[in-house]
N, C-alpha and C positions, 0 to 999 in steps of 0.2 A: 279906440276900438277895443271892445272887450275880448280878452284872450280866453280860449277854452283850455281847461285843465282836463287832460284825458287820463283816466285811470287804466283802462284797457279797452280794447276794441273787439267787438263781437262780430263775427261774420256768420250769418245764418246760411247753412248749406242744406238745400232741399227742404222738404217739409218737416223732416224729423230732427235735424241736428243743428247745433250751434257749436262752432269751433272757437274755443278760447285759446288765444296765443299764450304760451307759457315757455318755460325754459326746459327743453328736452336735453338729456345727457346721452352722449355716445357711450359705447362699451368701455372706452378708456376713462370715463368720468368727466371729460371736458364738455363744456357747453356745446350743444349741437348748432346753435345759431349765433351769429356774430352780433345781431341786434334782436331785441325782444319786442320790437314793434314791426308792423308790416306796412308796406306801401300798397295802395289800392289803385288800379288803373280803371278808368271809366270811359268808355267810348260814348260820345254824346253826339246829338244831331246838330247842335249849334254851340261851339266852344265859347263864344262870347256870352250867350245867355247863361250857360253853365257857370262861367267864371263870375258873372254878376251874382248869381245865386250863392255859390260857395264862398266867394270873397266878401261881398257886401251884405247879403241877407243873413248868412250864417256867421260871418266874421273870421273865416280862415285867412291866414296871411299868405299872400302870393310869394312863392320862392322862385328861384331860377328855373326856367324851363329848358328844354333841349329839343333838338331835331333828331329824328330817326330816318336816316337815308334809305332810299329804296333798296339798295344792296343788302344792308343789315336787316331791314324789315323782312325781306324775302329769305335771306340765309338763316335767320333765327326762327322763322315760321310765325312771326307776329302778324304779317299780312302776306298777300300774294305779290309782294314787290311794290306795294304802294308806300311812298314816303309819308311821314306825318310829323307834326309838331306836338310836343307835350307841354302843357301848362301845369305847373305844380303848385299845390296849396298845402301849407303845413299847419299843424295844430300847436305849434310852439316854435321857439327859437333854437332849441337844442338840436344838435346834429342828428340825434336818433328820433326826433319827433315824427309821428306818423304823417305821411304825405299822401295826398290824393292827387293822382295824375289824370288830368282831363285831356282827352284827345278827340279830334274830329278827323275822320279819315275820308278825304274827298273821293267821291265816286265809288265808295265801298258798298253803298246800298244796304246798310244794315237793317234788319227787321226789328221793330220795337218788341220788347218783352211785355207780357201782361203783368203789370204791377199793381193790380187792384188790391190784392192781399198778398201776404208773404207766401201763401200756399198756391198762388195762381200759376206759378212757373217754377221750374227747377233751377238750381244754381245759386249764386250769391244773391241774397234777397234784400238785405238792408244793412245799413251802417248804424252803429250805436255810438253816439258822441255824448260824453259827460260834460255838462256845463256847470259853471259856478253859480249862475243865476238864471233859472229858467224864465222868470218873469221878464228880465231884461232882454233875454234872447227872443221871447215872443214879441216884445215891443219892436225890436229891430226887424223881425220878420214881417210884422204888420206894416212898418214903414216901407218895406220893399214889396208889399202886396202879396206876401206869402201867408196863406192861412193854414193852420193846423188841420189835419184830417178830422179830428174831433177835439173837444175840450181836453185840458190836462187830466190825466188819470193818476190819482194818488196811489203810490206803490205801498205795499205792506211795510209797516214800520213807521210810515207817515213822514219821514224826512224828505223824501224825493217824490217828484211826479214825473210823468213822461208824456211827451206829445210826439206824434208822427207828422212829418211834412214830406212833401215830394219835390224833387228837383224838376227843372223844366222838361226832362224826359220821363218823368213819373217814377224815378228811383226813390225808394223809401229811405228816409233818414229818421232814426229814432233819437230824440233828444231827452236826456235825463238830468234832472237837477232840482234844487229846492225852489219852491214858489214862495214869493214874499206875500 
């Protein structure tokens, strides 16, 4: 399985902004964050379909998952007391590798978000993943019947191209890397 090399992760917020995770310093000069990567939680309509997409079609490595009991879910404000299981997928073997946490919350009745374009709804809009070989990634996606939204777009400078794909719930994933 091809492993992704991630340089950084962009999280698009609203229509106007992109948040780039960096190292912030507190007033005493110490690093503000204990890790310089972030974990992303995604509530999905079908965790098995999402796991197939992120694990097999995109090539993320499945890591240990965990359960969130009803009491903790309610006490922390994650849910209204509904328990759930989390399946984790990592972008590498390192302890600090970015993790994608997939969860399906039974009987929660979530409403789908309009994901036609990144400006169709407010909030976290897409994930950017940097790959070592965009051609190989596109071939694996094709094998799993995942089509890019449009053909690859060559970025300024010519070294990398990007494609957009959508997961089973329509969430946008931007893949950037060199095309052979």
